[in-house]
ZAMARGU-4260 file (C-alpha; in steps of 0.2 Angstrom, whole numbers, plus 5000, padded with zeros to 4 digits):
<rodrens>
0) 4474/5189/5941 | 4486/5175/5943 | 4497/5167/5930 | 4498/5148/5929 | 4516/5141/5929
5) 4519/5128/5916 | 4530/5113/5921 | 4545/5110/5910 | 4542/5098/5896 | 4548/5080/5899
10) 4562/5074/5890 | 4558/5059/5880 | 4568/5043/5884 | 4580/5039/5870 | 4589/5025/5877
15) 4581/5007/5878 | 4590/5005/5895 | 4582/5020/5903 | 4564/5016/5896 | 4550/5010/5907
20) 4540/4994/5905 | 4526/5004/5896 | 4538/5014/5884 | 4550/5000/5881 | 4541/4990/5868
25) 4537/5005/5857 | 4555/5011/5859 | 4561/4994/5853 | 4550/4995/5838 | 4555/5012/5833
30) 4573/5007/5834 | 4570/4995/5820 | 4572/5003/5803 | 4556/5005/5794 | 4545/5007/5810
35) 4549/5025/5814 | 4534/5031/5805 | 4516/5030/5811 | 4510/5023/5795 | 4521/5008/5798
40) 4514/5005/5815 | 4496/5005/5808 | 4501/4992/5796 | 4509/4982/5810 | 4492/4983/5819
45) 4484/4973/5805 | 4495/4958/5807 | 4484/4950/5821 | 4469/4953/5809 | 4478/4945/5795
50) 4483/4930/5805 | 4465/4927/5810 | 4459/4928/5792 | 4472/4916/5787 | 4466/4904/5801
55) 4448/4905/5795 | 4453/4903/5777 | 4463/4887/5782 | 4449/4880/5792 | 4437/4884/5778
60) 4448/4876/5765 | 4450/4860/5775 | 4431/4859/5777 | 4428/4863/5758 | 4440/4849/5753
65) 4431/4837/5764 | 4414/4843/5759 | 4418/4841/5740 | 4420/4823/5743 | 4402/4821/5747
70) 4390/4815/5733 | 4375/4825/5727 | 4362/4816/5739 | 4374/4816/5753 | 4379/4834/5752
75) 4360/4839/5750 | 4356/4829/5766 | 4370/4837/5775 | 4366/4854/5771 | 4347/4852/5774
80) 4350/4845/5792 | 4362/4859/5797 | 4352/4872/5789 | 4336/4866/5797 | 4344/4865/5815
85) 4351/4883/5812 | 4333/4889/5808 | 4326/4879/5823 | 4339/4887/5835 | 4335/4905/5829
90) 4316/4901/5832 | 4320/4895/5850 | 4331/4910/5853 | 4316/4921/5847 | 4306/4913/5860
95) 4315/4925/5872 | 4304/4939/5865 | 4289/4929/5868 | 4293/4926/5886 | 4298/4944/5889
100) 4281/4950/5882 | 4270/4937/5891 | 4279/4941/5908 | 4279/4960/5906 | 4261/4961/5900
105) 4255/4950/5914 | 4264/4960/5927 | 4261/4978/5933 | 4267/4994/5923 | 4280/4999/5936
110) 4290/4983/5934 | 4290/4982/5915 | 4308/4988/5912 | 4315/4976/5925 | 4306/4961/5917
115) 4311/4966/5900 | 4329/4968/5906 | 4330/4952/5914 | 4323/4942/5900 | 4335/4951/5887
120) 4350/4950/5898 | 4348/4932/5904 | 4350/4925/5887 | 4367/4933/5885 | 4372/4926/5902
125) 4365/4909/5898 | 4375/4907/5882 | 4391/4913/5890 | 4389/4901/5905 | 4384/4887/5894
130) 4398/4890/5882 | 4412/4891/5896 | 4406/4877/5907 | 4388/4870/5904 | 4391/4862/5887
135) 4406/4852/5893 | 4396/4846/5908 | 4381/4841/5897 | 4390/4833/5882 | 4407/4829/5888
140) 4416/4813/5892 | 4411/4803/5907 | 4419/4807/5924 | 4407/4797/5934 | 4399/4786/5921
145) 4380/4790/5919 | 4380/4804/5932 | 4394/4817/5928 | 4402/4822/5912 | 4415/4835/5907
150) 4426/4840/5892 | 4437/4855/5887 | 4429/4872/5883 | 4420/4872/5866 | 4434/4880/5856
155) 4437/4869/5841 | 4421/4867/5830 | 4429/4856/5818 | 4416/4850/5805 | 4426/4835/5798
160) 4418/4822/5809 | 4401/4828/5803 | 4406/4827/5785 | 4413/4810/5787 | 4396/4805/5795
165) 4387/4812/5780 | 4399/4803/5768 | 4395/4786/5776 | 4376/4790/5772 | 4371/4795/5789
170) 4357/4808/5793 | 4358/4821/5807 | 4376/4824/5804 | 4378/4841/5813 | 4393/4852/5813
175) 4398/4856/5831 | 4394/4875/5830 | 4376/4873/5825 | 4373/4859/5838 | 4380/4870/5851
180) 4369/4885/5846 | 4354/4874/5847 | 4358/4867/5864 | 4363/4885/5871 | 4346/4891/5866
185) 4338/4877/5876 | 4349/4882/5891 | 4343/4900/5889 | 4325/4894/5890 | 4327/4886/5906
190) 4334/4902/5914 | 4320/4913/5907 | 4307/4902/5915 | 4313/4907/5932 | 4311/4925/5929
195) 4292/4924/5928 | 4291/4915/5945 | 4302/4928/5955 | 4295/4943/5945 | 4291/4960/5954
200) 4302/4957/5969 | 4319/4949/5966 | 4335/4959/5965 | 4342/4961/5947 | 4360/4957/5952
205) 4355/4942/5963 | 4344/4935/5949 | 4359/4937/5937 | 4371/4927/5948 | 4358/4913/5950
210) 4355/4912/5931 | 4374/4909/5929 | 4374/4895/5942 | 4358/4887/5934 | 4365/4887/5916
215) 4383/4883/5920 | 4380/4868/5932 | 4362/4864/5937 | 4354/4862/5921 | 4368/4854/5911
220) 4371/4840/5924 | 4353/4836/5924 | 4352/4836/5905 | 4366/4824/5903 | 4357/4811/5912
225) 4346/4809/5897 | 4353/4818/5882 | 4371/4811/5885 | 4366/4793/5887 | 4366/4795/5906
230) 4359/4784/5920 | 4341/4787/5915 | 4343/4777/5899 | 4350/4761/5908 | 4341/4761/5925
235) 4326/4750/5919 | 4319/4739/5906 | 4313/4754/5896 | 4323/4770/5892 | 4317/4787/5899
240) 4309/4797/5885 | 4310/4816/5885 | 4311/4821/5866 | 4312/4840/5868 | 4313/4843/5886
245) 4296/4844/5896 | 4306/4839/5911 | 4324/4843/5907 | 4321/4861/5901 | 4303/4866/5907
250) 4301/4857/5924 | 4319/4861/5929 | 4316/4879/5925 | 4299/4878/5934 | 4306/4870/5950
255) 4321/4882/5950 | 4309/4897/5950 | 4297/4889/5963 | 4311/4888/5976 | 4315/4906/5972
260) 4297/4911/5974 | 4295/4902/5991 | 4311/4910/5998 | 4306/4927/5992 | 4288/4927/5998
265) 4273/4934/5990 | 4272/4952/5983 | 4266/4966/5994 | 4247/4965/5994 | 4245/4948/5985
270) 4237/4940/6001 | 4225/4949/6012 | 4219/4939/6027 | 4225/4923/6019 | 4215/4926/6003
275) 4224/4929/5986 | 4220/4946/5978 | 4220/4949/5959 | 4235/4959/5953 | 4230/4962/5935
280) 4243/4964/5921 | 4245/4981/5913 | 4246/4976/5895 | 4236/4960/5889 | 4239/4964/5871
285) 4258/4962/5873 | 4255/4946/5883 | 4244/4939/5869 | 4257/4943/5856 | 4270/4935/5867
290) 4260/4919/5868 | 4259/4918/5849 | 4277/4921/5847 | 4280/4907/5859 | 4269/4896/5849
295) 4278/4899/5833 | 4295/4897/5842 | 4290/4880/5848 | 4291/4874/5830 | 4310/4876/5833
300) 4309/4868/5850 | 4300/4852/5846 | 4303/4848/5827 | 4321/4855/5829 | 4324/4841/5842
305) 4323/4828/5828 | 4341/4835/5824 | 4338/4831/5806 | 4327/4837/5791 | 4318/4821/5788
310) 4300/4814/5786 | 4296/4815/5804 | 4299/4834/5806 | 4281/4838/5800 | 4274/4825/5811
315) 4281/4833/5826 | 4275/4850/5821 | 4257/4843/5819 | 4257/4835/5837 | 4264/4851/5844
320) 4250/4861/5835 | 4236/4849/5841 | 4242/4849/5859 | 4242/4868/5859 | 4225/4869/5852
325) 4219/4856/5865 | 4226/4866/5879 | 4219/4882/5874 | 4201/4875/5872 | 4201/4865/5888
330) 4208/4880/5898 | 4195/4891/5891 | 4181/4880/5895 | 4187/4876/5913 | 4190/4894/5917
335) 4173/4899/5910 | 4165/4886/5921 | 4175/4891/5937 | 4175/4910/5935 | 4159/4913/5924
340) 4168/4921/5910 | 4182/4916/5898 | 4199/4922/5906 | 4212/4928/5893 | 4226/4924/5904
345) 4220/4906/5906 | 4218/4905/5887 | 4237/4911/5885 | 4242/4899/5899 | 4232/4885/5891
350) 4241/4887/5875 | 4258/4886/5884 | 4252/4872/5895 | 4247/4862/5879 | 4264/4865/5871
355) 4274/4860/5887 | 4263/4844/5889 | 4268/4838/5872 | 4286/4843/5872 | 4293/4827/5879
360) 4281/4815/5869 | 4280/4825/5853 | 4288/4810/5844 | 4279/4797/5854 | 4261/4802/5852
365) 4247/4799/5840 | 4238/4815/5834 | 4223/4811/5845 | 4235/4807/5859 | 4244/4823/5857
370) 4227/4833/5857 | 4221/4824/5873 | 4238/4827/5882 | 4237/4846/5878 | 4219/4846/5884
375) 4223/4838/5900 | 4237/4851/5902 | 4225/4865/5899 | 4214/4858/5913 | 4228/4855/5925
380) 4235/4873/5923 | 4219/4881/5928 | 4218/4871/5944 | 4236/4872/5948 | 4236/4891/5947
385) 4222/4891/5960 | 4231/4878/5971 | 4247/4889/5972 | 4236/4904/5977 | 4228/4893/5991
390) 4246/4887/5996 | 4251/4906/5998 | 4264/4905/5984 | 4265/4920/5973 | 4268/4915/5955
395) 4264/4932/5945 | 4262/4924/5928 | 4258/4906/5932 | 4275/4900/5926 | 4276/4885/5938
400) 4259/4879/5933 | 4263/4880/5915 | 4281/4874/5915 | 4283/4864/5931 | 4267/4855/5933
405) 4263/4853/5915 | 4282/4848/5912 | 4279/4834/5924 | 4263/4829/5916 | 4270/4830/5899
410) 4284/4817/5904 | 4272/4805/5913 | 4259/4805/5900 | 4270/4795/5888 | 4269/4781/5900
415) 4250/4782/5899 | 4246/4782/5880 | 4263/4785/5871 | 4268/4775/5856 | 4285/4768/5850
420) 4289/4781/5837 | 4280/4791/5823 | 4277/4778/5810 | 4258/4773/5807 | 4254/4757/5817
425) 4268/4758/5830 | 4265/4748/5846 | 4258/4757/5861 | 4271/4758/5876 | 4259/4766/5888
430) 4249/4758/5902 | 4232/4762/5894 | 4236/4756/5876 | 4244/4739/5880 | 4262/4744/5884
435) 4261/4739/5902 | 4268/4749/5917 | 4286/4749/5914 | 4286/4765/5903 | 4275/4774/5916
440) 4287/4769/5930 | 4303/4775/5921 | 4294/4792/5916 | 4288/4795/5934 | 4306/4791/5940
445) 4314/4803/5928 | 4301/4817/5932 | 4304/4814/5951 | 4323/4814/5949 | 4323/4831/5940
450) 4312/4838/5953 | 4322/4832/5968 | 4339/4837/5960 | 4333/4855/5955 | 4324/4859/5971
455) 4339/4853/5982 | 4353/4862/5971 | 4343/4878/5968 | 4338/4879/5987 | 4357/4879/5991
460) 4361/4891/5976 | 4347/4904/5981 | 4352/4903/6000 | 4370/4905/5997 | 4367/4920/5985
465) 4355/4928/5997 | 4367/4925/6012 | 4382/4932/6002 | 4373/4948/5995 | 4361/4951/6010
470) 4345/4944/6003 | 4338/4941/5986 | 4322/4953/5988 | 4322/4971/5986 | 4317/4983/6000
475) 4298/4986/6004 | 4300/5004/5998 | 4308/4999/5982 | 4295/4986/5978 | 4281/4998/5982
480) 4289/5011/5970 | 4292/4999/5957 | 4308/4990/5951 | 4310/5000/5936 | 4315/5016/5946
485) 4323/5007/5960 | 4334/4994/5950 | 4336/5003/5933 | 4332/5022/5936 | 4319/5023/5921
490) 4301/5019/5917 | 4293/5009/5903 | 4280/5022/5899 | 4287/5039/5905 | 4274/5049/5896
495) 4259/5040/5903 | 4252/5043/5921 | 4253/5028/5933 | 4237/5022/5940
</rodrens>
């Protein structure tokens, strides 16, 4: 038996001159009369909180004084516009649940945790990157006029300009905070699309880094070309139209994911002797529910892009609904003809294809034109999925066919049978309804510009990330076992036996 020797207790430093850098501040405070007791130190700790509260109160008081100057109709319009955009932003954010469920349901059980983790975490990444850098690049002041913008980080959401706008009788006078939230939700959508294309074989960490690059730099710069009065609005006789982002959001996400899918290569067992093999999803119930969530979320995506609560919001909601319906019907019919039976995955993708096909033109289509645009999108998605398989490109959930191909189609179709606004009797601006070829030309130019920009920048981003981290694909052993165990050390369904 041994007896432990206790070291002699340390003497506390009593002189400020002898104190260390860590002990000095506390010794200084204790030397002040009244701060010797611990209760005093607790009260001192509340000072920063009190100052924060005072700042919020002062900011609110300034806004309240300005808001009180609005008349009844002005105040009502101001509140309606901002409340509607807040609701729309929440609907778009909720789309992340839909994307996660569609992707997880259409992929195999052994990768469900990985897919859910990516879709949940990517929104947190996107909001942060977009807040720090992306929002300034997308809506900042001109650095290279028409091409590149920048401003300081979004730290001063002063509502006074929006209230002054409402006082002048304007509509769509949005406070900066709610506008940022809506735009950040769109950035998150672009990043989420990529996840489906690289599913079941990409490393989690490398995907995280790419998502940061996409939402901080690639997507915001592309978005500024149209939504910040960039070069696409002055290059020709007609202005480029992308009302809610068929190209800016969906095709950018689709092209970014396609580059990743090509560099990754197909999943093990996807192609045997050059022929694509079916890899059925493990839970079609979840995938179906996810599709319905996305459909509902699109009512924030498209009508919310009106950026005001006015008479046109309902119009956009109807064109969105009709396009989704047309896409579902057309995809079901075509898949039944080509495969002999209606394919649930094609019904899901048909709905999403119809929604993407109307996103750019939801404010520039008649009701009949919207349904037809969605129906053509539903047809396109069936043949696009088959074409990618024939090309040896593995897209586990059909994300590029839905968002990339139909994103381009949704942009171009405005130049075919679009109209100049949402009021009855508006003149046609498309080639097929008397508008000439100019609108079709600028729409094709815009869609092509977004494709070239995204493919070029994302090829560089994926290649640099892969070179720096030793590749972007998991090992063969890890892919065979499943990314849930290899990347996260857990299973989505631990109580069920794997097939």
